[in-house]
C-alpha positions, 0 to 999 in steps of 0.5 A: 938181538943179543944175549947177556948174563951175569958172571957172578953167582950172587943174585942181583936185581934185573934192574937195580935202579927200580929195585926189581924183585926178580934177581938173576945170577950166572945161571940165568940169561937175558935175550933181548933186542936193542933199538939203539946200539949194542954199545948202549945196551952193553953199558946199561948192563955193565952199570946194572951188574957192576961190571959183572956181566957178559954181553954178546951181540948175535944178530942185526935185524931191521928196526921195522922187524925188531918187535915182531922178531922179539915176540917170535924168538921169546916164544920159541925159547919159552918152549925150552927154558923157564922164565925167571920171575916176572921177566919175559926176557930172562931165562933160567939157563946157562946153556948159551950155545943152545940159546944161540941155536934156538935164536938163529934157527927161529930167525931162519925158520921165520925167514927173518932177514938178519946179519950176524953181529960182531961180538 
């Protein structure tokens, strides 16, 4: 799992290649999973936000548990923060410390095996 957030106050599309109408800035945070590598996900965000993004790997989770874990974690976060636009993974918050705590606590409460990521 990871979190990512723009570093600019200028709103940008969450996916500029498809011109998504949902726009985010430094007041929003994405919570996601990657099936490939943190490096490939970071490159995508760096490209999409023209380098104005911070990408923070949080935890390594077995690939078999990724989708289930994502649903559980996003549901837990939704209880604390509103989603941005039609996105299910972007949240209207810049409180990344609280997001990290919710994610780790949710993993522990649901007995999801994970390793801290170096990031």
